[in-house]
MIDOSE-1310 file (N, C-alpha, C; in nm, 2 decimals, decimal comma, always signed):
residues 179
metf	-3,25/-2,75/-1,72/-3,24/-2,61/-1,77/-3,08/-2,57/-1,74; -3,03/-2,50/-1,85/-2,89/-2,46/-1,82/-2,89/-2,33/-1,76; -2,80/-2,31/-1,66/-2,79/-2,18/-1,58/-2,69/-2,10/-1,65; -2,68/-1,97/-1,61/-2,58/-1,89/-1,66/-2,43/-1,97/-1,62
adyi	-2,42/-2,01/-1,50/-2,30/-2,07/-1,46/-2,25/-2,19/-1,57; -2,35/-2,28/-1,61/-2,33/-2,38/-1,69/-2,28/-2,31/-1,83; -2,35/-2,21/-1,87/-2,32/-2,13/-2,00/-2,19/-2,09/-2,02; -2,13/-2,01/-1,91/-2,00/-1,95/-1,91/-1,89/-2,07/-1,89
lnek	-1,92/-2,15/-1,80/-1,82/-2,25/-1,77/-1,80/-2,35/-1,89; -1,90/-2,38/-1,95/-1,89/-2,47/-2,06/-1,83/-2,41/-2,20; -1,82/-2,27/-2,19/-1,75/-2,20/-2,31/-1,61/-2,21/-2,28; -1,54/-2,26/-2,39/-1,38/-2,28/-2,36/-1,31/-2,18/-2,43
dyak	-1,37/-2,11/-2,53/-1,30/-2,00/-2,61/-1,29/-1,88/-2,53; -1,16/-1,84/-2,50/-1,12/-1,72/-2,42/-1,20/-1,60/-2,46; -1,19/-1,57/-2,58/-1,26/-1,44/-2,63/-1,41/-1,45/-2,61; -1,47/-1,56/-2,64/-1,61/-1,58/-2,62/-1,65/-1,57/-2,47
klei	-1,57/-1,61/-2,39/-1,59/-1,60/-2,25/-1,58/-1,46/-2,19; -1,49/-1,39/-2,25/-1,48/-1,24/-2,23/-1,60/-1,17/-2,27; -1,65/-1,21/-2,39/-1,78/-1,15/-2,44/-1,90/-1,18/-2,34; -1,90/-1,30/-2,30/-2,01/-1,33/-2,22/-2,02/-1,25/-2,08
ayyl	-1,90/-1,23/-2,04/-1,89/-1,15/-1,92/-1,92/-1,00/-1,94; -1,88/-0,96/-2,06/-1,92/-0,82/-2,10/-2,06/-0,79/-2,12; -2,14/-0,89/-2,17/-2,28/-0,87/-2,20/-2,35/-0,90/-2,06; -2,30/-0,98/-1,97/-2,35/-0,98/-1,84/-2,33/-0,84/-1,77
qkrt	-2,23/-0,78/-1,78/-2,22/-0,65/-1,73/-2,32/-0,55/-1,78; -2,33/-0,56/-1,91/-2,43/-0,46/-1,98/-2,57/-0,49/-1,93; -2,61/-0,62/-1,90/-2,74/-0,64/-1,87/-2,77/-0,63/-1,72; -2,67/-0,66/-1,63/-2,70/-0,67/-1,49/-2,62/-0,55/-1,41
giff	-2,51/-0,48/-1,48/-2,45/-0,38/-1,40/-2,34/-0,43/-1,31; -2,30/-0,56/-1,32/-2,18/-0,61/-1,25/-2,04/-0,53/-1,29; -1,96/-0,54/-1,19/-1,84/-0,47/-1,21/-1,75/-0,54/-1,32; -1,73/-0,48/-1,43/-1,64/-0,55/-1,54/-1,58/-0,44/-1,62
dnsv	-1,45/-0,42/-1,60/-1,38/-0,30/-1,68/-1,25/-0,36/-1,72; -1,17/-0,26/-1,78/-1,05/-0,33/-1,83/-0,95/-0,38/-1,73; -0,96/-0,33/-1,61/-0,88/-0,41/-1,50/-0,91/-0,54/-1,48; -1,03/-0,58/-1,49/-1,07/-0,72/-1,49/-1,02/-0,80/-1,61
ilkt	-1,01/-0,74/-1,73/-0,95/-0,80/-1,85/-0,80/-0,82/-1,83; -0,73/-0,72/-1,78/-0,59/-0,73/-1,76/-0,56/-0,83/-1,66; -0,62/-0,84/-1,54/-0,60/-0,95/-1,44/-0,63/-1,09/-1,49; -0,74/-1,09/-1,58/-0,76/-1,22/-1,62/-0,66/-1,27/-1,74
elar	-0,62/-1,19/-1,81/-0,51/-1,20/-1,90/-0,38/-1,25/-1,83; -0,35/-1,18/-1,73/-0,24/-1,21/-1,65/-0,25/-1,35/-1,59; -0,36/-1,39/-1,54/-0,39/-1,52/-1,48/-0,37/-1,63/-1,60; -0,43/-1,60/-1,72/-0,42/-1,69/-1,83/-0,27/-1,71/-1,87
mfme	-0,20/-1,60/-1,88/-0,06/-1,62/-1,92/+0,02/-1,69/-1,81; +0,00/-1,66/-1,69/+0,06/-1,73/-1,58/+0,04/-1,89/-1,58; -0,08/-1,93/-1,61/-0,11/-2,07/-1,61/-0,08/-2,14/-1,73; -0,05/-2,06/-1,84/+0,00/-2,11/-1,97/+0,15/-2,13/-1,96
didl	+0,22/-2,04/-1,89/+0,37/-2,06/-1,88/+0,41/-2,14/-1,77; +0,33/-2,18/-1,66/+0,36/-2,26/-1,55/+0,25/-2,36/-1,52; +0,28/-2,48/-1,51/+0,18/-2,57/-1,48/+0,15/-2,57/-1,33; +0,04/-2,52/-1,29/+0,00/-2,49/-1,15/-0,09/-2,61/-1,10
gvdk	-0,12/-2,70/-1,19/-0,22/-2,82/-1,15/-0,35/-2,77/-1,12; -0,42/-2,67/-1,18/-0,54/-2,62/-1,15/-0,62/-2,63/-1,29; -0,75/-2,62/-1,27/-0,85/-2,61/-1,39/-0,84/-2,48/-1,45; -0,77/-2,46/-1,56/-0,75/-2,32/-1,62/-0,88/-2,26/-1,64
nlvi	-0,98/-2,33/-1,71/-1,11/-2,28/-1,74/-1,18/-2,22/-1,61; -1,17/-2,28/-1,50/-1,23/-2,25/-1,39/-1,17/-2,12/-1,33; -1,04/-2,12/-1,34/-0,97/-1,99/-1,29/-1,00/-1,87/-1,38; -1,00/-1,89/-1,50/-1,04/-1,77/-1,59/-1,18/-1,72/-1,57
tacl	-1,27/-1,81/-1,55/-1,41/-1,77/-1,53/-1,41/-1,70/-1,40; -1,35/-1,76/-1,29/-1,36/-1,70/-1,16/-1,29/-1,56/-1,17; -1,19/-1,54/-1,24/-1,11/-1,41/-1,25/-1,20/-1,31/-1,31; -1,28/-1,35/-1,42/-1,37/-1,27/-1,48/-1,49/-1,21/-1,38
lcgc	-1,53/-1,30/-1,29/-1,64/-1,27/-1,21/-1,63/-1,24/-1,06; -1,51/-1,27/-1,02/-1,50/-1,27/-0,87/-1,51/-1,13/-0,82; -1,49/-1,02/-0,91/-1,50/-0,88/-0,85/-1,66/-0,83/-0,89; -1,74/-0,91/-0,92/-1,87/-0,87/-0,98/-1,95/-0,76/-0,89
kkkk	-1,93/-0,76/-0,77/-1,99/-0,67/-0,68/-1,91/-0,56/-0,62; -1,78/-0,54/-0,69/-1,69/-0,45/-0,66/-1,75/-0,31/-0,70; -1,72/-0,20/-0,62/-1,77/-0,07/-0,67/-1,66/+0,02/-0,73; -1,68/+0,09/-0,84/-1,57/+0,15/-0,90/-1,48/+0,24/-0,81
datd	-1,55/+0,33/-0,73/-1,47/+0,42/-0,65/-1,52/+0,40/-0,51; -1,51/+0,28/-0,45/-1,55/+0,25/-0,31/-1,46/+0,32/-0,21; -1,51/+0,41/-0,13/-1,45/+0,47/-0,02/-1,48/+0,42/+0,11; -1,60/+0,36/+0,12/-1,64/+0,29/+0,25/-1,56/+0,16/+0,27
idtv	-1,49/+0,14/+0,38/-1,41/+0,02/+0,41/-1,49/-0,10/+0,42; -1,63/-0,09/+0,46/-1,70/-0,21/+0,46/-1,73/-0,25/+0,34; -1,76/-0,17/+0,23/-1,77/-0,21/+0,09/-1,66/-0,28/+0,03; -1,55/-0,22/+0,05/-1,43/-0,29/+0,02/-1,40/-0,43/+0,07
rnya	-1,43/-0,45/+0,21/-1,41/-0,57/+0,27/-1,52/-0,67/+0,22; -1,63/-0,63/+0,19/-1,73/-0,71/+0,15/-1,76/-0,75/+0,02; -1,70/-0,68/-0,08/-1,74/-0,71/-0,22/-1,73/-0,85/-0,26; -1,62/-0,91/-0,21/-1,60/-1,06/-0,26/-1,70/-1,14/-0,21
ldga	-1,73/-1,14/-0,08/-1,84/-1,21/-0,02/-1,98/-1,19/-0,08; -2,01/-1,06/-0,11/-2,14/-1,02/-0,17/-2,15/-1,09/-0,31; -2,02/-1,08/-0,39/-2,01/-1,14/-0,52/-2,03/-1,28/-0,52; -1,97/-1,34/-0,42/-1,99/-1,49/-0,41/-2,13/-1,53/-0,40
kyla	-2,20/-1,46/-0,31/-2,35/-1,48/-0,28/-2,43/-1,45/-0,41; -2,38/-1,35/-0,49/-2,46/-1,33/-0,61/-2,44/-1,44/-0,72; -2,30/-1,48/-0,73/-2,27/-1,58/-0,82/-2,35/-1,71/-0,79; -2,38/-1,74/-0,66/-2,46/-1,85/-0,62/-2,60/-1,85/-0,69
tlgf	-2,65/-1,73/-0,70/-2,78/-1,71/-0,77/-2,78/-1,73/-0,91; -2,66/-1,73/-0,97/-2,65/-1,75/-1,11/-2,62/-1,91/-1,14; -2,62/-1,99/-1,04/-2,60/-2,13/-1,06/-2,46/-2,17/-1,03; -2,37/-2,10/-0,99/-2,24/-2,15/-0,96/-2,24/-2,23/-0,83
dkrf	-2,16/-2,33/-0,83/-2,15/-2,41/-0,71/-2,07/-2,35/-0,59; -2,08/-2,43/-0,47/-2,02/-2,38/-0,36/-1,87/-2,34/-0,37; -1,80/-2,44/-0,43/-1,67/-2,43/-0,44/-1,62/-2,31/-0,53; -1,69/-2,29/-0,65/-1,66/-2,18/-0,73/-1,68/-2,05/-0,65
ckic	-1,80/-2,04/-0,59/-1,82/-1,92/-0,51/-1,72/-1,90/-0,39; -1,67/-2,02/-0,33/-1,57/-2,00/-0,23/-1,43/-1,94/-0,30; -1,40/-1,99/-0,41/-1,27/-1,94/-0,48/-1,29/-1,79/-0,51; -1,41/-1,75/-0,54/-1,43/-1,60/-0,58/-1,43/-1,53/-0,45
eevn	-1,48/-1,58/-0,34/-1,48/-1,50/-0,22/-1,34/-1,48/-0,16; -1,25/-1,58/-0,18/-1,12/-1,58/-0,13/-1,01/-1,50/-0,22; -1,07/-1,42/-0,32/-0,99/-1,34/-0,40/-0,90/-1,24/-0,30; -0,97/-1,21/-0,18/-0,90/-1,14/-0,08/-0,92/-1,21/+0,05
rysg	-0,85/-1,17/+0,15/-0,85/-1,24/+0,27/-0,96/-1,18/+0,38; -1,05/-1,09/+0,33/-1,13/-1,04/+0,43/-1,24/-1,13/+0,49; -1,28/-1,24/+0,41/-1,38/-1,32/+0,46/-1,32/-1,42/+0,58; -1,20/-1,43/+0,58/-1,13/-1,53/+0,67/-1,15/-1,68/+0,63
snpr	-1,19/-1,70/+0,52/-1,22/-1,85/+0,48/-1,09/-1,93/+0,48; -1,10/-2,04/+0,54/-0,98/-2,13/+0,55/-1,02/-2,27/+0,57; -0,97/-2,37/+0,50/-0,84/-2,36/+0,41/-0,88/-2,30/+0,28; -0,79/-2,23/+0,22/-0,81/-2,16/+0,09/-0,79/-2,26/-0,02
epes	-0,88/-2,24/-0,12/-0,86/-2,31/-0,24/-0,73/-2,28/-0,32; -0,67/-2,37/-0,40/-0,55/-2,33/-0,47/-0,58/-2,22/-0,57; -0,69/-2,23/-0,64/-0,73/-2,13/-0,74/-0,75/-2,00/-0,69; -0,80/-1,98/-0,56/-0,80/-1,85/-0,50/-0,67/-1,78/-0,49
dile	-0,56/-1,85/-0,46/-0,42/-1,81/-0,45/-0,38/-1,73/-0,58; -0,43/-1,80/-0,70/-0,40/-1,74/-0,82/-0,47/-1,61/-0,84; -0,60/-1,61/-0,80/-0,68/-1,49/-0,81/-0,62/-1,37/-0,72; -0,58/-1,42/-0,61/-0,53/-1,32/-0,51/-0,39/-1,25/-0,57
lvdc	-0,31/-1,32/-0,63/-0,18/-1,28/-0,68/-0,21/-1,18/-0,80; -0,29/-1,22/-0,88/-0,32/-1,13/-1,01/-0,40/-1,01/-0,96; -0,49/-1,03/-0,87/-0,56/-0,91/-0,82/-0,47/-0,80/-0,75; -0,38/-0,85/-0,66/-0,29/-0,76/-0,59/-0,19/-0,70/-0,70
fggl	-0,12/-0,78/-0,77/-0,02/-0,73/-0,87/-0,08/-0,65/-0,97; -0,19/-0,70/-1,04/-0,26/-0,62/-1,14/-0,31/-0,49/-1,09; -0,36/-0,48/-0,97/-0,41/-0,36/-0,91/-0,29/-0,25/-0,90; -0,18/-0,32/-0,86/-0,06/-0,22/-0,83/-0,01/-0,16/-0,96
vldr	+0,00/-0,24/-1,08/+0,06/-0,19/-1,19/-0,03/-0,10/-1,28; -0,17/-0,09/-1,24/-0,26/+0,00/-1,30/-0,26/+0,13/-1,25; -0,27/+0,24/-1,33/-0,29/+0,38/-1,29/-0,43/+0,38/-1,21; -0,44/+0,46/-1,11/-0,57/+0,49/-1,04/-0,58/+0,64/-1,04
perk	-0,70/+0,69/-1,00/-0,71/+0,83/-0,98/-0,62/+0,90/-0,89; -0,58/+0,83/-0,78/-0,50/+0,89/-0,68/-0,35/+0,85/-0,71; -0,31/+0,79/-0,80/-0,17/+0,75/-0,81/-0,14/+0,68/-0,95; -0,01/+0,69/-0,99/+0,04/+0,62/-1,10/+0,05/+0,47/-1,08
gfpi	+0,04/+0,39/-1,18/+0,07/+0,25/-1,14/+0,23/+0,24/-1,12; +0,25/+0,13/-1,04/+0,39/+0,11/-0,99/+0,46/+0,04/-1,12; +0,59/+0,05/-1,11/+0,67/-0,03/-1,21/+0,67/-0,18/-1,17; +0,69/-0,27/-1,28/+0,67/-0,41/-1,26/+0,74/-0,47/-1,13
deal	+0,87/-0,44/-1,12/+0,96/-0,48/-1,02/+0,92/-0,43/-0,87; +0,87/-0,31/-0,87/+0,82/-0,25/-0,75/+0,68/-0,31/-0,71; +0,60/-0,33/-0,81/+0,46/-0,40/-0,77/+0,49/-0,54/-0,73; +0,58/-0,61/-0,78/+0,60/-0,74/-0,73/+0,65/-0,75/-0,58
vlte	+0,74/-0,66/-0,55/+0,80/-0,64/-0,42/+0,67/-0,61/-0,32; +0,59/-0,50/-0,35/+0,48/-0,47/-0,28/+0,38/-0,58/-0,26; +0,36/-0,66/-0,37/+0,25/-0,76/-0,36/+0,31/-0,86/-0,25; +0,43/-0,89/-0,25/+0,48/-0,99/-0,16/+0,51/-0,95/-0,02
yrnl	+0,56/-0,83/-0,02/+0,61/-0,78/+0,12/+0,51/-0,68/+0,19; +0,42/-0,63/+0,12/+0,31/-0,55/+0,18/+0,18/-0,61/+0,18; +0,12/-0,62/+0,05/-0,01/-0,68/+0,05/-0,03/-0,82/+0,11; +0,07/-0,91/+0,08/+0,06/-1,05/+0,14/+0,15/-1,07/+0,25
kgyh	+0,20/-0,97/+0,31/+0,29/-0,99/+0,43/+0,22/-1,07/+0,55; +0,27/-1,17/+0,58/+0,21/-1,26/+0,70/+0,12/-1,35/+0,65; +0,10/-1,37/+0,52/+0,01/-1,46/+0,46/+0,08/-1,56/+0,36; +0,04/-1,69/+0,36/+0,11/-1,78/+0,27/+0,02/-1,78/+0,14
nrfm	+0,08/-1,77/+0,03/+0,03/-1,79/-0,10/+0,11/-1,89/-0,17; +0,05/-2,00/-0,19/+0,11/-2,12/-0,24/+0,19/-2,11/-0,39; +0,15/-2,00/-0,45/+0,20/-1,97/-0,58/+0,29/-1,86/-0,59; +0,32/-1,79/-0,49/+0,40/-1,67/-0,49/+0,54/-1,69/-0,55
dqfk	+0,61/-1,80/-0,53/+0,73/-1,82/-0,59/+0,73/-1,84/-0,75; +0,63/-1,93/-0,78/+0,61/-1,94/-0,92/+0,57/-1,81/-1,00; +0,49/-1,73/-0,93/+0,44/-1,60/-0,99/+0,56/-1,50/-1,00; +0,65/-1,51/-0,92/+0,77/-1,43/-0,92/+0,86/-1,47/-1,04
dfif	+0,88/-1,61/-1,05/+0,94/-1,67/-1,16/+0,88/-1,63/-1,30; +0,74/-1,65/-1,30/+0,67/-1,60/-1,43/+0,70/-1,46/-1,46; +0,69/-1,36/-1,36/+0,70/-1,22/-1,39/+0,86/-1,20/-1,42; +0,94/-1,26/-1,36/+1,08/-1,25/-1,41/+1,11/-1,30/-1,55
meeg	+1,05/-1,40/-1,59/+1,06/-1,45/-1,73/+1,00/-1,35/-1,83; +0,88/-1,30/-1,80/+0,80/-1,21/-1,88/+0,87/-1,07/-1,90; +0,93/-1,03/-1,79/+0,99/-0,90/-1,79/+1,15/-0,90/-1,82; +1,21/-1,01/-1,81/+1,35/-1,03/-1,81/+1,41/-0,96/-1,69
irv	+1,35/-0,96/-1,59/+1,41/-0,91/-1,45/+1,50/-1,01/-1,40; +1,61/-0,96/-1,35/+1,71/-1,05/-1,29/+1,70/-1,04/-1,14; +1,71/-1,15/-1,07/+1,70/-1,16/-0,93/+1,84/-1,16/-0,87
């Protein structure tokens, strides 16, 4: 019997994969909004422009679903710290394997999972950067160059992300930013 995990992972068409995630949100109430789409598109473009040696379909699917248990306006720090782990547990119930769930859990560093999967580093970059460029109720989105600096020197300060240099190159190429 095919699981939901099989269904979405076997779908290779990007637009159809987005549609599947959208309908999952309608049916189950998972977190899925325009920020998820922006971050997924950012990941897709990053992997198209620079060969990172990862399974692109896996990363796109993880990007769509890794924040499934995120709360729209979470103010409780425990909720913020646990949404990725809670999401990974939920995704396991949909038939996703341990590695996929680990990748989603590692979208942030709160679970302390180590060693990290390479795909998790991509999710982390697009989540941090994408979150900074988007407007939020409490602030306007940061300009691209400032968001990149904040991603590297504030959000990921003290952490190694294996794709940080390639991500900076990608953003510089896309925006015409000179270093």
